[in-house]
MDTraj code that builds the backbone (N, CA, C; nanometers):
import mdtraj as md
import numpy as np

residues = "MET THR GLY LEU GLU SER SER THR ASP ALA VAL PRO VAL VAL ASP ALA ILE ARG ALA ALA ILE ALA ASP GLY GLU PHE VAL ALA ASN GLN ARG LEU VAL GLU ALA ASP LEU SER GLU ARG PHE GLY ALA SER ARG THR ASN VAL ARG THR ALA LEU VAL GLN LEU ALA SER GLU GLY LEU VAL GLU ARG VAL GLN ASN ARG GLY ALA ARG VAL ARG ALA VAL SER LEU ALA GLU ALA VAL GLU ILE THR GLU VAL ARG MET ALA LEU GLU GLY LEU CYS ALA ALA LYS ALA ALA GLU ARG LEU THR ASP ASP ASP GLY ARG ARG LEU ARG GLU ILE GLY GLU ALA MET ARG ALA ALA VAL ALA SER GLY ASP LEU LEU GLY TYR SER GLU LEU ASN ARG ARG LEU HIS ASP PHE VAL LEU GLN LEU ALA GLY GLN GLY THR ALA SER ALA ILE ILE GLU ARG LEU ARG GLY GLN ASN VAL ARG HIS GLN PHE GLN LEU ALA MET HIS PRO GLY ARG PRO ALA VAL SER LEU PRO GLN HIS MET GLU ILE ILE GLU ALA LEU CYS ALA ARG ASP ALA ASP ARG ALA GLU ALA ALA MET ARG ARG HIS ILE ARG SER VAL ILE ASP THR LEU PRO GLU VAL ASP THR THR ARG THR ARG ARG PHE ASP ALA LEU".split()
xyz = np.array([
    [2.9214, -3.6515, -7.8331],
    [2.8311, -3.7695, -7.7510],
    [2.7028, -3.8222, -7.8249],
    [2.6945, -3.9504, -7.8656],
    [2.5647, -4.0078, -7.9496],
    [2.4277, -3.9865, -7.8366],
    [2.3290, -3.9993, -7.9740],
    [2.2099, -4.0346, -7.8701],
    [2.1593, -4.1254, -7.7533],
    [2.2353, -4.2023, -7.7207],
    [2.2030, -4.3219, -7.6674],
    [2.2780, -4.2460, -7.5441],
    [2.3814, -4.1980, -7.5569],
    [2.4262, -4.1115, -7.4540],
    [2.3932, -4.0017, -7.4209],
    [2.3162, -3.9355, -7.4786],
    [2.2505, -3.7912, -7.4299],
    [2.1073, -3.8947, -7.3490],
    [2.0253, -3.9966, -7.3893],
    [1.9188, -4.0374, -7.3348],
    [1.9854, -4.0798, -7.1935],
    [2.1273, -4.1704, -7.2035],
    [2.1380, -4.1569, -7.0588],
    [2.1593, -4.0711, -6.9251],
    [2.1652, -3.9398, -6.9891],
    [2.1721, -3.8249, -6.9079],
    [2.0791, -3.8203, -6.7997],
    [1.9315, -3.8355, -6.8707],
    [1.7865, -3.8260, -6.7875],
    [1.8130, -3.9216, -6.6978],
    [1.8456, -4.0611, -6.7442],
    [1.8303, -4.1825, -6.6235],
    [1.9889, -4.1887, -6.6170],
    [2.0899, -4.1652, -6.5294],
    [2.1819, -4.1803, -6.5094],
    [2.1895, -4.3276, -6.5221],
    [2.3273, -4.3783, -6.5431],
    [2.3800, -4.4906, -6.5676],
    [2.3372, -4.6014, -6.4329],
    [2.3847, -4.5249, -6.3001],
    [2.3759, -4.6046, -6.2050],
    [2.2308, -4.6518, -6.1595],
    [2.1607, -4.5010, -6.1925],
    [1.9968, -4.5904, -6.1673],
    [1.9440, -4.6554, -6.2241],
    [2.0012, -4.6976, -6.3882],
    [1.9268, -4.7892, -6.4398],
    [1.9779, -4.9271, -6.4140],
    [2.1328, -4.9271, -6.4043],
    [2.1727, -5.0434, -6.3348],
    [2.0985, -5.1141, -6.2264],
    [2.0729, -4.9936, -6.1183],
    [2.0263, -5.0708, -5.9865],
    [1.8582, -5.0989, -5.9976],
    [1.8082, -5.0211, -6.1522],
    [1.6991, -5.0691, -6.1126],
    [1.6658, -5.2338, -6.2166],
    [1.7680, -5.2462, -6.3114],
    [1.7455, -5.3957, -6.3780],
    [1.8036, -5.4957, -6.2354],
    [1.9007, -5.4596, -6.1116],
    [1.8931, -5.5302, -6.0523],
    [1.7970, -5.5523, -5.9496],
    [1.6860, -5.4570, -5.9487],
    [1.5973, -5.4558, -5.8109],
    [1.4789, -5.5307, -5.9309],
    [1.4953, -5.5260, -6.0127],
    [1.3811, -5.5813, -6.1330],
    [1.4026, -5.7162, -6.2002],
    [1.5391, -5.7606, -6.1454],
    [1.5547, -5.9064, -6.1676],
    [1.5838, -5.9729, -6.3103],
    [1.6385, -5.8667, -6.3537],
    [1.6811, -5.8279, -6.5006],
    [1.8484, -5.9006, -6.5063],
    [1.8938, -5.8842, -6.3845],
    [2.0383, -5.9053, -6.3223],
    [2.0575, -5.9901, -6.2185],
    [2.0971, -6.0877, -6.1992],
    [2.0756, -6.2292, -6.1423],
    [2.1834, -6.2293, -6.0368],
    [2.1551, -6.2581, -5.8931],
    [2.2625, -6.2696, -5.7583],
    [2.3464, -6.3503, -5.8676],
    [2.4735, -6.2887, -5.8541],
    [2.6040, -6.3245, -5.8854],
    [2.6426, -6.3143, -6.0167],
    [2.5690, -6.2502, -6.1187],
    [2.5836, -6.2357, -6.2187],
    [2.7051, -6.1366, -6.2812],
    [2.8238, -6.1651, -6.3811],
    [2.8926, -6.0804, -6.3706],
    [2.8505, -5.9525, -6.4501],
    [2.8655, -5.8158, -6.4234],
    [2.8706, -5.7248, -6.4751],
    [2.9742, -5.6805, -6.5633],
    [2.9961, -5.7349, -6.6783],
    [3.0901, -5.6219, -6.7917],
    [3.0551, -5.4861, -6.8272],
    [3.1734, -5.3951, -6.8159],
    [3.1811, -5.2822, -6.8275],
    [3.1396, -5.2491, -7.0139],
    [3.1832, -5.3282, -7.0717],
    [3.1713, -5.3381, -7.2314],
    [3.0002, -5.3621, -7.2496],
    [2.9754, -5.4809, -7.1597],
    [2.7921, -5.4643, -7.2089],
    [2.7704, -5.3769, -7.1831],
    [2.7581, -5.3459, -7.0281],
    [2.6748, -5.2702, -6.9674],
    [2.6651, -5.0968, -7.0388],
    [2.8069, -5.0506, -7.0702],
    [2.8093, -4.9842, -7.1903],
    [2.7374, -4.9398, -7.3050],
    [2.7196, -5.0667, -7.3719],
    [2.6541, -5.0797, -7.4311],
    [2.5072, -5.0672, -7.4638],
    [2.4560, -5.1275, -7.3428],
    [2.3517, -5.1536, -7.2981],
    [2.2644, -5.0225, -7.2659],
    [2.3175, -4.9642, -7.1972],
    [2.3092, -4.8090, -7.1733],
    [2.3152, -4.6847, -7.2133],
    [2.4179, -4.7099, -7.3350],
    [2.4449, -4.6266, -7.3891],
    [2.4988, -4.4823, -7.2979],
    [2.6191, -4.5284, -7.2446],
    [2.7009, -4.4777, -7.1072],
    [2.8581, -4.5040, -7.1614],
    [2.9436, -4.4503, -7.1196],
    [3.0382, -4.4446, -7.1704],
    [3.1364, -4.5346, -7.0505],
    [3.2379, -4.6243, -7.1050],
    [3.3247, -4.7189, -7.0046],
    [3.3692, -4.6341, -6.8840],
    [3.3485, -4.4851, -6.9015],
    [3.4293, -4.4572, -6.7537],
    [3.2737, -4.4195, -6.6172],
    [3.1847, -4.4229, -6.7157],
    [3.0699, -4.3835, -6.6453],
    [2.9435, -4.5187, -6.5342],
    [2.9984, -4.5902, -6.6467],
    [2.9676, -4.7300, -6.5872],
    [3.0490, -4.7718, -6.4475],
    [3.2208, -4.7695, -6.4839],
    [3.2893, -4.8013, -6.4202],
    [3.2181, -4.7273, -6.2533],
    [3.2239, -4.5795, -6.2993],
    [3.1866, -4.5104, -6.1773],
    [3.0380, -4.5858, -6.1076],
    [2.9503, -4.5774, -6.2436],
    [2.8399, -4.6667, -6.1500],
    [2.8837, -4.7522, -6.0885],
    [2.9273, -4.8728, -6.0877],
    [3.0056, -5.0293, -6.0334],
    [2.9789, -4.9530, -5.8675],
    [3.1328, -4.8885, -5.8622],
    [3.1704, -4.8317, -5.7643],
    [3.0936, -4.8069, -5.6711],
    [2.9657, -4.7180, -5.7156],
    [2.8544, -4.6566, -5.6196],
    [2.7868, -4.7731, -5.5820],
    [2.7649, -4.8388, -5.6510],
    [2.6505, -4.9692, -5.6574],
    [2.7337, -5.0620, -5.5347],
    [2.8895, -5.0699, -5.5722],
    [2.9523, -5.1574, -5.4866],
    [2.9360, -5.1043, -5.3412],
    [2.9630, -4.9824, -5.2978],
    [2.9535, -4.9224, -5.1835],
    [2.8310, -4.8953, -5.1633],
    [2.6768, -4.9466, -5.2068],
    [2.5322, -4.9564, -5.1980],
    [2.5239, -5.1030, -5.0985],
    [2.6007, -5.2109, -5.1453],
    [2.5896, -5.3344, -5.1278],
    [2.5476, -5.4136, -5.2131],
    [2.5071, -5.3904, -5.3623],
    [2.4413, -5.4252, -5.4045],
    [2.5285, -5.4584, -5.5518],
    [2.6411, -5.4481, -5.5457],
    [2.7260, -5.4837, -5.6322],
    [2.8458, -5.5632, -5.5642],
    [2.9287, -5.6739, -5.5731],
    [3.0678, -5.6762, -5.5418],
    [3.1755, -5.6741, -5.6694],
    [3.3009, -5.5996, -5.6069],
    [3.4048, -5.6173, -5.6742],
    [3.5021, -5.7412, -5.7114],
    [3.4653, -5.8607, -5.7204],
    [3.5645, -5.9362, -5.7021],
    [3.7712, -5.9238, -5.8186],
    [3.8401, -5.9229, -5.7122],
    [3.9864, -5.8954, -5.7884],
    [4.0135, -5.9986, -5.8963],
    [4.0848, -5.9609, -6.0079],
    [4.0557, -6.0155, -6.1460],
    [3.9483, -6.0668, -6.2020],
    [3.8399, -6.0471, -6.1802],
    [3.7241, -6.0946, -6.2160],
    [3.6216, -5.9946, -6.2607],
    [3.6480, -5.8509, -6.2308],
    [3.5235, -5.7862, -6.2496],
    [3.4442, -5.7864, -6.1317],
    [3.3212, -5.7293, -6.1539],
    [3.1921, -5.6498, -6.0688],
    [3.0787, -5.7541, -6.0935],
    [3.0148, -5.8022, -5.9825],
    [2.9223, -5.9238, -5.9720],
    [2.8005, -5.8364, -5.8699],
    [2.6724, -5.9174, -5.9360],
    [2.5614, -5.8625, -5.8658],
    [2.5660, -5.9682, -5.7191],
    [2.5207, -5.8304, -5.5827],
    [2.6030, -5.9033, -5.4346],
    [2.4949, -6.0313, -5.4687],
    [2.5047, -6.1718, -5.3843],
    [2.4130, -6.2326, -5.3639],
    [2.3631, -6.1976, -5.2221],
    [2.2353, -6.1800, -5.1612],
    [2.2098, -6.1504, -5.0166],
    [2.1484, -6.3080, -4.9719],
    [2.2498, -6.3569, -4.8724],
    [2.1730, -6.4829, -4.8108],
    [2.0628, -6.4177, -4.7337],
    [1.9878, -6.5539, -4.7090],
    [1.8660, -6.5153, -4.6372],
    [1.8790, -6.4922, -4.4708],
    [1.9957, -6.4930, -4.4191],
    [2.0614, -6.4468, -4.2809],
    [2.0918, -6.3419, -4.3124],
    [2.1563, -6.3169, -4.3811],
    [2.1684, -6.1532, -4.3925],
    [2.0588, -6.0230, -4.4505],
    [1.9541, -6.0921, -4.4831],
    [1.8504, -6.0406, -4.5231],
    [1.7804, -6.0220, -4.3835],
    [1.7592, -6.1402, -4.2744],
    [1.6920, -6.0810, -4.1787],
    [1.7527, -5.9992, -4.1095],
    [1.8460, -6.0059, -4.0835],
    [1.9771, -5.8701, -4.0234],
    [1.9670, -5.7372, -4.0683],
    [1.9374, -5.7078, -4.2108],
    [1.9101, -5.5949, -4.2682],
    [1.7995, -5.5940, -4.1707],
    [1.6335, -5.6737, -4.2364],
    [1.5419, -5.5996, -4.1927],
    [1.4953, -5.5918, -4.0166],
    [1.5529, -5.6450, -3.9564],
    [1.5438, -5.6279, -3.8263],
    [1.6642, -5.5268, -3.8182],
    [1.7114, -5.4264, -3.8522],
    [1.7878, -5.3020, -3.8462],
    [1.6594, -5.1853, -3.8967],
    [1.5956, -5.2589, -4.0021],
    [1.5028, -5.1296, -4.0453],
    [1.3753, -5.1443, -3.9735],
    [1.3699, -5.2287, -3.8720],
    [1.2406, -5.2660, -3.7596],
    [1.2286, -5.1710, -3.6778],
    [1.4200, -5.1141, -3.6753],
    [1.4049, -5.0593, -3.5229],
    [1.3940, -4.9089, -3.5684],
    [1.4632, -4.8812, -3.6644],
    [1.4659, -4.7170, -3.7758],
    [1.3416, -4.6773, -3.7877],
    [1.2573, -4.7715, -3.8845],
    [1.1335, -4.7715, -3.8904],
    [1.0037, -4.6965, -3.8179],
    [1.0328, -4.7764, -3.7324],
    [0.9685, -4.7512, -3.5602],
    [0.9913, -4.6371, -3.5612],
    [1.0648, -4.5645, -3.5471],
    [1.1883, -4.4841, -3.4916],
    [1.1214, -4.3786, -3.5698],
    [1.1019, -4.3934, -3.7233],
    [1.0535, -4.2859, -3.8232],
    [0.8970, -4.2550, -3.7896],
    [0.8021, -4.3537, -3.7428],
    [0.6577, -4.3387, -3.7506],
    [0.6189, -4.2914, -3.6139],
    [0.7328, -4.2959, -3.5193],
    [0.6756, -4.2110, -3.4286],
    [0.6945, -4.0767, -3.4601],
    [0.8007, -4.0222, -3.4787],
    [0.8018, -3.8739, -3.5397],
    [0.7452, -3.8320, -3.6124],
    [0.7060, -3.9270, -3.7253],
    [0.6055, -3.8631, -3.8255],
    [0.4869, -3.8536, -3.7493],
    [0.3715, -3.9618, -3.6863],
    [0.2534, -3.8839, -3.5979],
    [0.3018, -3.7591, -3.5370],
    [0.4133, -3.7668, -3.4256],
    [0.4655, -3.6243, -3.4241],
    [0.4333, -3.4936, -3.5180],
    [0.4543, -3.5289, -3.5992],
    [0.4784, -3.3865, -3.6714],
    [0.3758, -3.4208, -3.7591],
    [0.2757, -3.4642, -3.7531],
    [0.1703, -3.4918, -3.8766],
    [0.0678, -3.3778, -3.8745],
    [0.0614, -3.3308, -4.0543],
    [-0.0363, -3.2195, -4.0497],
    [-0.1834, -3.2742, -4.1065],
    [-0.2777, -3.2011, -4.1062],
    [-0.4608, -3.2433, -4.1426],
    [-0.3957, -3.3075, -4.2957],
    [-0.3254, -3.2330, -4.3627],
    [-0.3574, -3.2306, -4.5227],
    [-0.2549, -3.3832, -4.5403],
    [-0.1583, -3.4390, -4.4783],
    [-0.0814, -3.4930, -4.4739],
    [-0.1562, -3.6579, -4.4032],
    [-0.2241, -3.6235, -4.2963],
    [-0.3484, -3.7459, -4.3100],
    [-0.4491, -3.7213, -4.3765],
    [-0.4700, -3.6889, -4.4655],
    [-0.5498, -3.6984, -4.6096],
    [-0.4943, -3.7802, -4.7211],
    [-0.3230, -3.7180, -4.7063],
    [-0.2588, -3.8394, -4.8461],
    [-0.2368, -3.9737, -4.7828],
    [-0.2560, -3.9696, -4.6378],
    [-0.2192, -4.1197, -4.5879],
    [-0.3166, -4.2056, -4.5994],
    [-0.4248, -4.1114, -4.5794],
    [-0.5971, -4.1871, -4.6233],
    [-0.5913, -4.2355, -4.7875],
    [-0.5683, -4.1681, -4.8323],
    [-0.5842, -4.1829, -4.9883],
    [-0.4880, -4.2941, -5.0438],
    [-0.3801, -4.2995, -5.0018],
    [-0.2901, -4.4023, -5.0427],
    [-0.3740, -4.5420, -5.0018],
    [-0.4200, -4.4969, -4.8543],
    [-0.4495, -4.6545, -4.7877],
    [-0.5420, -4.7032, -4.8797],
    [-0.6783, -4.6138, -4.9473],
    [-0.7826, -4.6964, -4.9673],
    [-0.7479, -4.7365, -5.1603],
    [-0.5922, -4.6888, -5.1906],
    [-0.5499, -4.6927, -5.3278],
    [-0.4654, -4.8267, -5.2720],
    [-0.4692, -4.8655, -5.1751],
    [-0.3842, -5.0018, -5.1571],
    [-0.5200, -5.1105, -5.1346],
    [-0.6040, -5.0701, -5.0781],
    [-0.7134, -5.1464, -5.0534],
    [-0.7697, -5.1625, -5.2168],
    [-0.7902, -5.1136, -5.3157],
    [-0.8597, -5.0820, -5.4092],
    [-0.7513, -5.2241, -5.5633],
    [-0.5714, -5.1754, -5.4640],
    [-0.5527, -5.2910, -5.5876],
    [-0.5316, -5.4308, -5.5239],
    [-0.5652, -5.4529, -5.4083],
    [-0.5769, -5.6094, -5.2998],
    [-0.6974, -5.6699, -5.3963],
    [-0.8003, -5.5841, -5.3767],
    [-0.9261, -5.6199, -5.3973],
    [-0.8764, -5.6330, -5.5681],
    [-0.8549, -5.5869, -5.6583],
    [-0.8158, -5.6058, -5.7575],
    [-0.7161, -5.6985, -5.8002],
    [-0.6266, -5.7199, -5.7418],
    [-0.5870, -5.8453, -5.7638],
    [-0.4251, -5.7596, -5.8083],
    [-0.3838, -5.6514, -5.8196],
    [-0.3016, -5.5587, -5.8712],
    [-0.1721, -5.5581, -5.7731],
    [-0.0973, -5.6833, -5.8430],
    [0.0177, -5.7026, -5.6688],
    [0.1188, -5.5748, -5.7275],
    [0.1692, -5.5525, -5.8410],
    [0.2736, -5.4862, -5.8668],
    [0.1927, -5.3010, -5.8563],
    [0.1323, -5.3113, -5.8039],
    [0.0448, -5.1505, -5.8145],
    [0.0452, -5.1351, -5.6749],
    [-0.0048, -5.2628, -5.5625],
    [0.0184, -5.2478, -5.4515],
    [0.1581, -5.2506, -5.3664],
    [0.2543, -5.3505, -5.4396],
    [0.3847, -5.3123, -5.3970],
    [0.4521, -5.1706, -5.4167],
    [0.4069, -5.1569, -5.5774],
    [0.4314, -4.9717, -5.5311],
    [0.3773, -4.9119, -5.4203],
    [0.2856, -4.8807, -5.4585],
    [0.1805, -4.8027, -5.3109],
    [0.2395, -4.8431, -5.1431],
    [0.2869, -4.9821, -5.1149],
    [0.3795, -5.0209, -5.0302],
    [0.5007, -4.9170, -4.9612],
    [0.5994, -4.9289, -5.1309],
    [0.6879, -4.8112, -5.1228],
    [0.6571, -4.6675, -5.0633],
    [0.5542, -4.6617, -5.1570],
    [0.5012, -4.4711, -5.1484],
    [0.5099, -4.4660, -4.9872],
    [0.4082, -4.5365, -4.9272],
    [0.3577, -4.5717, -4.7976],
    [0.4688, -4.5061, -4.7104],
    [0.5589, -4.6122, -4.7211],
    [0.6949, -4.6142, -4.6454],
    [0.8270, -4.5216, -4.6626],
    [0.7858, -4.4513, -4.7974],
    [0.8585, -4.3480, -4.8221],
    [0.8127, -4.2001, -4.7539],
    [0.6671, -4.2005, -4.7747],
    [0.6011, -4.0787, -4.7266],
    [0.6205, -4.0715, -4.5637],
    [0.6091, -4.1741, -4.4888],
    [0.6085, -4.2110, -4.3486],
    [0.7748, -4.1365, -4.3135],
    [0.8664, -4.1652, -4.3629],
    [0.9789, -4.1275, -4.3559],
    [1.0230, -3.9570, -4.3819],
    [0.9921, -3.9391, -4.4902],
    [0.9291, -3.7639, -4.5308],
    [0.8901, -3.7116, -4.3936],
    [0.7457, -3.7819, -4.3517],
    [0.7103, -3.7105, -4.2439],
    [0.7782, -3.6644, -4.1239],
    [0.8508, -3.7875, -4.1144],
    [0.9401, -3.8362, -3.9992],
    [1.0815, -3.6824, -3.9826],
    [1.1040, -3.6683, -4.0894],
    [1.2446, -3.5189, -4.0857],
    [1.3317, -3.5975, -4.0312],
    [1.3764, -3.7268, -4.0310],
    [1.4733, -3.7516, -3.9784],
    [1.5801, -3.8670, -4.0561],
    [1.6818, -3.7064, -4.1667],
    [1.7495, -3.7965, -4.2393],
    [1.8423, -3.8861, -4.1984],
    [1.8956, -3.8685, -4.0982],
    [2.0283, -3.9680, -4.0720],
    [1.9470, -4.0862, -4.0897],
    [1.7980, -4.1391, -4.0421],
    [1.7651, -4.2438, -4.0785],
    [1.6741, -4.2824, -4.1773],
    [1.6812, -4.2420, -4.2433],
    [1.5778, -4.2191, -4.4027],
    [1.6910, -4.2588, -4.4592],
    [1.8504, -4.1683, -4.4577],
    [1.9689, -4.2493, -4.5650],
    [2.0101, -4.3644, -4.5206],
    [2.0151, -4.4203, -4.4096],
    [2.0308, -4.5577, -4.3741],
    [1.9628, -4.6757, -4.4003],
    [1.8639, -4.6430, -4.4073],
    [1.7233, -4.7457, -4.4285],
    [1.7459, -4.7139, -4.5875],
    [1.7335, -4.6526, -4.7016],
    [1.7621, -4.6715, -4.8156],
    [1.8295, -4.7061, -4.8523],
    [1.9705, -4.7260, -4.7797],
    [2.0799, -4.8242, -4.8301],
    [2.0697, -4.9756, -4.7890],
    [1.9485, -5.0202, -4.6808],
    [1.9696, -5.1248, -4.6548],
    [1.8698, -5.1713, -4.7754],
    [1.7534, -5.0969, -4.7968],
    [1.6254, -5.1702, -4.8841],
    [1.7158, -5.1717, -5.0110],
    [1.8356, -5.1240, -5.0914],
    [1.9069, -5.1222, -5.2081],
    [1.9450, -5.2638, -5.1661],
    [2.0153, -5.3077, -5.0422],
    [2.1053, -5.4608, -5.0368],
    [1.9814, -5.5543, -5.0543],
    [1.8485, -5.5287, -4.9933],
    [1.7493, -5.6233, -4.9947],
    [1.6592, -5.6059, -5.0805],
    [1.6967, -5.5553, -5.2086],
    [1.5660, -5.5221, -5.2920],
    [1.4835, -5.6453, -5.3369],
    [1.6013, -5.7777, -5.3833],
    [1.5268, -5.8477, -5.4211],
    [1.4343, -5.9776, -5.3300],
    [1.5008, -5.9546, -5.2666],
    [1.3852, -6.0181, -5.1125],
    [1.2333, -5.9390, -5.1381],
    [1.2678, -5.8016, -5.0999],
    [1.1508, -5.7332, -5.0941],
    [1.0957, -5.7696, -5.2012],
    [1.1132, -5.7441, -5.3279],
    [1.0227, -5.7567, -5.4489],
    [0.9504, -5.9508, -5.4778],
    [1.0848, -6.0372, -5.4263],
    [0.9727, -6.1452, -5.3863],
    [0.8674, -6.1167, -5.2775],
    [0.8650, -6.0726, -5.1595],
    [0.8208, -6.1092, -5.0458],
    [0.6701, -6.0359, -5.0980],
    [0.6578, -5.9144, -5.2133],
    [0.5585, -5.8871, -5.2543],
    [0.4890, -5.9377, -5.3335],
    [0.5381, -6.0103, -5.4471],
    [0.4901, -6.1494, -5.4935],
    [0.4506, -6.2554, -5.4376],
    [0.4761, -6.2640, -5.3196],
    [0.3940, -6.3926, -5.2293],
    [0.3161, -6.4344, -5.2220],
    [0.2587, -6.5710, -5.2342],
    [0.0867, -6.5788, -5.3036],
    [0.0114, -6.5401, -5.1197],
    [-0.0590, -6.4532, -5.0997],
    [-0.1360, -6.4494, -4.9818],
    [-0.0383, -6.3038, -4.9468],
    [0.0519, -6.2867, -4.9216],
    [0.1360, -6.1779, -4.8719],
    [0.0067, -6.0771, -4.8831],
    [-0.0629, -5.9864, -4.9583],
    [-0.1264, -5.8275, -4.9470],
    [-0.1707, -5.8773, -4.8298],
    [-0.2663, -5.9843, -4.8590],
    [-0.3792, -6.0128, -4.7606],
    [-0.3513, -5.9967, -4.5920],
    [-0.2553, -6.0438, -4.6132],
    [-0.1276, -5.9946, -4.4374],
    [-0.1301, -5.8994, -4.3993],
    [-0.0213, -5.8186, -4.5293],
    [0.0389, -5.6823, -4.4783],
    [-0.0513, -5.5756, -4.4889],
    [-0.2040, -5.5790, -4.5937],
    [-0.2545, -5.4352, -4.5917],
    [-0.3720, -5.4403, -4.4579],
    [-0.4031, -5.4949, -4.3585],
    [-0.4410, -5.4677, -4.2423],
    [-0.3499, -5.3818, -4.1508],
    [-0.2486, -5.4166, -4.2007],
    [-0.0898, -5.4077, -4.0981],
    [-0.0646, -5.2616, -4.1042],
    [-0.0793, -5.2170, -4.2691],
    [-0.1268, -5.1242, -4.3231],
    [-0.1764, -4.9975, -4.2768],
    [-0.2791, -5.0695, -4.2858],
    [-0.4199, -4.9886, -4.2596],
    [-0.3869, -4.9232, -4.1279],
    [-0.3057, -5.0470, -4.0011],
    [-0.3099, -5.0042, -3.8836],
    [-0.2151, -4.8713, -3.8605],
    [-0.0932, -4.9146, -3.9308],
    [-0.0038, -4.8023, -3.9297],
    [-0.1062, -4.6676, -3.9632],
    [-0.1789, -4.6413, -4.1033],
    [-0.2267, -4.5551, -4.1121],
    [-0.3228, -4.4678, -4.0047],
    [-0.3927, -4.5341, -3.9336],
    [-0.4623, -4.5238, -3.8428],
    [-0.4110, -4.4465, -3.7213],
    [-0.2763, -4.5443, -3.6698],
    [-0.2235, -4.4999, -3.5643],
    [-0.1466, -4.3469, -3.6151],
    [-0.0732, -4.3130, -3.7550],
    [-0.0598, -4.1894, -3.7642],
    [-0.1546, -4.0679, -3.7617],
    [-0.2711, -4.1006, -3.8189],
    [-0.3598, -4.0183, -3.8168],
    [-0.4353, -3.9424, -3.6745],
    [-0.3920, -4.0460, -3.6308],
    [-0.4732, -4.0277, -3.5037],
    [-0.3585, -3.9772, -3.4043],
    [-0.2350, -3.9054, -3.4611],
    [-0.1064, -3.8649, -3.4216],
    [-0.0663, -3.9312, -3.2428],
    [-0.0904, -4.0625, -3.2724],
    [-0.0282, -4.1450, -3.1367],
    [0.1254, -4.2373, -3.1804],
    [0.2457, -4.1417, -3.1216],
    [0.3249, -4.1708, -3.1475],
    [0.3943, -4.3253, -3.1436],
    [0.3105, -4.3766, -2.9741],
    [0.4002, -4.4825, -2.9581],
    [0.2957, -4.6073, -2.9851],
    [0.1783, -4.5409, -3.0152],
    [0.0991, -4.6529, -3.1178],
    [0.1323, -4.6833, -3.2979],
    [0.1739, -4.5552, -3.3283],
    [0.2452, -4.6001, -3.4828],
    [0.3943, -4.6582, -3.4844],
    [0.4700, -4.6269, -3.3880],
    [0.5924, -4.7161, -3.3698],
    [0.5605, -4.8543, -3.3377],
    [0.4864, -4.8558, -3.2538],
    [0.4199, -5.0486, -3.2288],
    [0.4012, -5.1097, -3.3691],
    [0.2798, -5.0151, -3.4269],
    [0.2367, -5.0636, -3.5478],
    [0.2898, -5.0828, -3.6379],
    [0.3835, -4.9943, -3.6807],
    [0.5722, -5.0267, -3.7597],
    [0.6250, -5.1680, -3.7636],
    [0.6760, -5.1323, -3.6043],
    [0.7409, -5.2686, -3.5793],
    [0.6548, -5.4278, -3.5748],
    [0.5737, -5.4020, -3.5196],
    [0.5025, -5.5522, -3.5787],
    [0.4791, -5.5811, -3.7751],
    [0.4543, -5.4833, -3.8109],
    [0.4478, -5.4910, -3.9663],
    [0.5848, -5.5423, -4.0221],
    [0.6699, -5.4551, -3.9963],
    [0.7930, -5.5353, -4.0629],
    [0.8544, -5.6619, -3.9633],
    [0.7862, -5.7219, -3.8236],
    [0.8464, -5.8320, -3.8254],
    [0.7861, -5.9933, -3.8685],
    [0.6547, -5.8615, -3.8848],
    [0.5656, -5.9810, -3.9987],
    [0.6628, -6.0230, -4.1310],
    [0.7313, -5.9038, -4.1990],
    [0.8178, -5.9698, -4.2794],
    [0.9360, -6.0098, -4.2419],
    [0.9751, -6.0206, -4.1412],
    [1.1081, -6.1091, -4.0886],
    [1.0656, -6.2350, -4.0951],
    [0.9362, -6.2701, -4.0524],
    [0.8927, -6.3975, -4.0225],
    [0.8270, -6.4649, -4.1746],
    [0.8095, -6.4295, -4.2279],
    [0.7845, -6.4236, -4.3712],
    [0.8942, -6.4843, -4.4707],
    [0.9820, -6.4154, -4.4138],
    [1.0987, -6.4059, -4.4828],
    [1.1651, -6.5650, -4.5660],
    [1.1849, -6.6493, -4.4659],
    [1.1843, -6.7755, -4.4351],
    [1.1292, -6.8720, -4.5793],
    [1.0283, -6.8335, -4.5330],
    [0.9028, -6.8861, -4.6780],
    [0.9221, -6.8918, -4.7893],
    [0.9460, -6.6832, -4.8165],
    [0.9590, -6.6808, -4.8889],
    [1.0932, -6.7423, -4.9920],
    [1.1625, -6.7310, -4.8616],
    [1.3637, -6.7941, -4.9469],
    [1.3273, -6.9341, -5.0279],
    [1.2761, -7.0301, -4.9299],
    [1.2350, -7.1570, -4.9415],
    [1.1486, -7.2095, -5.0859],
    [1.0492, -7.1382, -5.0859],
    [0.9660, -7.1321, -5.1906],
    [1.0412, -7.0245, -5.3452],
    [1.1353, -6.9726, -5.3149],
    [1.2187, -6.9539, -5.4205],
    [1.2654, -7.0709, -5.5025],
    [1.3622, -7.1141, -5.3839],
    [1.4168, -7.2137, -5.3891],
    [1.3500, -7.3354, -5.4764],
    [1.2781, -7.3582, -5.4196],
    [1.1841, -7.5178, -5.5037],
    [1.1352, -7.4498, -5.6371],
    [1.1506, -7.3240, -5.6546],
    [1.0980, -7.2693, -5.7830],
    [1.2220, -7.2968, -5.8848],
    [1.3419, -7.2525, -5.8647],
    [1.4388, -7.2691, -5.9370],
    [1.4947, -7.4233, -5.9216],
    [1.4778, -7.4973, -5.8242],
    [1.4995, -7.6479, -5.8227],
    [1.4148, -7.6929, -5.9242],
    [1.2770, -7.6244, -5.9510],
    [1.1939, -7.7167, -6.0602],
    [1.2052, -7.6615, -6.2056],
    [1.3360, -7.6039, -6.2323],
    [1.3796, -7.5302, -6.3314],
    [1.4466, -7.6557, -6.4496],
])
top = md.Topology()
chain = top.add_chain()
for i, resn in enumerate(residues, 1):
    res = top.add_residue(resn, chain, resSeq=i)
    for name in ("N", "CA", "C"):
        top.add_atom(name, md.element.get_by_symbol(name[0]), res)
traj = md.Trajectory(xyz[None], top)
């Protein structure tokens, strides 16, 4: 085993490829050549092939007969559908999280909220995006709803590029920050109905913004 392969053991090649897709290093419809991936990530061809099969099952990659694998492109219509399903499931999880919340959980939620305020105030979009993810993940953890959490994680994976573009969309943090604060306050009040409604309103605003984000992305590429 080479040193490169040893380093890949710490970060499985499936996670490395997934991260490259999420970060936009591999773009929609780009071919994923096993030999190139093997060299880049220091993994065996067998491990790369297994990773591509897993990513195909997650909806991030598609395998084309006689042409290998490529990054799957998610249309705006599909992105909206994915987010609509997330809205229902994350609303359910917010309600369950409110019912199970402890005082320590509430303190942690408020800490995340204050960090989000600071990130927006300083213009740290990437930091805010990471805190956004952390907040949503913590709500799912608090909910204790394993089935919903697994489905949501898979849906996020399929929609990851739209989510990243949304996080970087001009003015979006100023809109989403008050929504996140509303979710946190409802959870800390242990008000299940209010928490579910706040989460659904937040994700509904995501759905409403997706067409604008998609138009902005298209104009940017047209200008290249």
